[in-house]
C-alpha positions as CSV (number, residue, x, y, z in Angstrom):
1,M,3.9,-6.4,6.6
2,Y,2.2,-9.6,5.7
3,N,3.6,-11.4,2.8
4,A,6.1,-8.6,2.4
5,E,8.7,-11.2,0.8
6,T,6.8,-11.4,-2.2
7,W,6.1,-7.6,-2.7
8,T,7.7,-5.8,-5.6
9,L,8.8,-2.3,-4.2
10,K,9.1,0.9,-6.4
11,E,11.0,4.1,-5.3
12,E,7.6,5.5,-4.8
13,N,6.5,2.4,-2.7
14,I,9.8,2.6,-0.7
15,R,9.0,6.7,0.0
16,S,5.5,5.7,1.2
17,L,6.8,3.3,3.6
18,H,9.5,5.6,4.9
19,V,6.6,8.6,5.1
20,C,4.3,5.8,7.2
21,E,7.0,4.9,9.1
22,M,7.9,8.5,10.3
23,S,4.4,9.3,10.9
24,V,3.9,6.4,13.2
25,A,7.1,7.4,15.1
26,R,6.1,10.8,15.4
27,K,2.8,9.7,16.7
28,I,4.3,7.4,19.4
29,L,6.5,10.5,20.7
30,G,3.5,12.7,20.7
31,C,5.3,15.3,18.4
32,S,4.1,16.5,15.2
33,R,5.9,18.1,12.2
34,R,5.3,21.4,13.2
35,D,7.7,20.5,16.2
36,H,10.9,20.7,13.4
37,R,12.4,17.6,14.7
38,R,14.9,15.9,12.6
39,N,13.9,12.3,11.6
40,T,17.1,11.1,12.7
41,D,16.6,12.4,16.1
42,I,13.1,10.7,16.3
43,L,14.5,7.4,15.7
44,N,17.6,7.7,17.5
45,E,15.2,8.6,20.6
46,L,12.9,5.5,19.8
47,S,16.0,3.3,19.4
48,I,15.0,2.2,16.1
49,K,17.9,1.1,14.0
50,E,16.6,-0.5,10.9
51,D,13.8,1.1,8.7
52,T,11.2,-0.9,7.2
53,V,13.0,-1.1,3.9
54,D,15.9,-2.7,5.5
55,V,13.6,-5.3,7.3
56,L,11.6,-5.8,3.9
57,R,15.1,-6.5,2.2
58,A,16.3,-8.9,4.9
59,R,12.7,-11.0,4.8
60,R,13.0,-10.9,0.8
61,L,16.4,-12.2,0.8
62,S,15.3,-15.0,3.2
63,Y,12.6,-16.1,1.2
64,F,15.1,-16.1,-1.9
65,G,16.9,-18.4,0.0
66,H,14.2,-20.5,0.5
67,V,13.2,-20.6,-3.5
68,A,16.7,-21.2,-4.0
69,R,16.9,-24.2,-1.8
70,M,13.6,-25.6,-3.4
71,N,13.3,-29.0,-5.4
72,P,14.0,-28.0,-8.9
73,N,10.4,-29.5,-9.9
74,R,8.5,-26.7,-7.7
75,Y,6.6,-23.9,-9.2
76,P,8.6,-21.2,-7.3
77,H,11.9,-22.5,-8.0
78,I,10.9,-22.9,-11.7
79,L,9.8,-19.3,-11.9
80,L,12.9,-18.0,-10.4
81,H,15.5,-19.7,-12.6
82,G,12.8,-20.1,-15.9
83,H,12.9,-17.6,-18.9
84,I,9.8,-17.0,-20.9
85,S,10.3,-16.9,-24.6
86,G,8.5,-14.4,-27.0
87,V,8.5,-10.8,-27.9
88,R,7.4,-8.1,-25.0
89,S,5.0,-5.4,-25.6
90,R,6.0,-2.1,-26.1
91,G,6.8,0.3,-23.4
92,R,8.8,0.1,-20.2
93,P,8.6,-3.2,-18.6
94,Q,7.0,-3.8,-15.2
95,R,9.0,-4.3,-12.0
96,R,9.8,-7.9,-11.1
97,W,10.3,-9.6,-7.8
98,T,13.9,-10.7,-9.4
99,D,14.6,-7.0,-10.0
100,N,14.1,-6.5,-6.6
101,I,16.3,-9.2,-5.6
102,T,18.9,-8.2,-7.8
103,E,19.1,-4.8,-6.4
104,D,19.2,-6.1,-2.9
105,C,22.1,-8.4,-3.8
106,D,23.8,-5.5,-5.4
107,A,23.3,-3.7,-2.0
108,L,25.2,-6.3,-0.1
109,H,27.8,-6.4,-3.0
110,L,26.9,-9.7,-4.2
111,F,26.0,-11.1,-7.5
112,V,22.6,-13.6,-7.8
113,P,24.3,-16.8,-9.0
114,E,26.7,-16.3,-5.8
115,A,23.4,-15.5,-3.6
116,V,22.0,-18.9,-5.1
117,R,25.1,-20.8,-4.2
118,L,25.4,-19.1,-0.5
119,A,21.7,-19.9,-0.2
120,Q,22.2,-23.8,-0.1
121,N,23.2,-23.5,3.4
122,R,20.1,-22.3,5.3
123,T,22.0,-21.2,8.5
124,S,24.9,-19.4,6.9
125,W,22.6,-17.9,4.6
126,R,20.1,-16.1,7.4
127,N,23.6,-15.3,9.2
128,W,25.3,-13.8,6.3
129,I,21.9,-11.6,5.5
130,R,21.6,-10.3,9.0
131,N,25.4,-9.3,9.2
132,R,25.6,-7.9,5.7
133,G,22.2,-6.4,6.3
134,D,23.5,-4.5,9.3
135,E,26.5,-3.0,7.5
136,A,24.4,-2.0,4.4
137,A,22.2,-0.1,6.8
138,G,25.0,1.1,9.0
139,V,23.8,-0.7,12.1
140,R,26.5,-1.7,14.4
């Protein structure tokens, strides 16, 4: 998961991460798909409470907070808040990192401008991500 904070994930990528995670979990337990064991049972037996996508979401939001707190003259901050003028080419636009951030904030019932304001205090932002992320994932 090196540099996962900057990954732009599509639904296909998320599905592949879930498949890989379950494959590794099954290998750890020494069972195969032929054993017909439910994924939830395997994850409970291994005491895995967060899946890979939830960890990625928390790391991405943590990095988002870092960029939001940056000096406004730095390139990551300019790219986060800047807009490019011009006309887009035809077809569906490519997935952007900010699209993932918007979805992550929506999952936590938060608007992006609110998130930028909350991220100004580093410790409270990280605690908020940790607590709200657990609620969104259903972990208690």
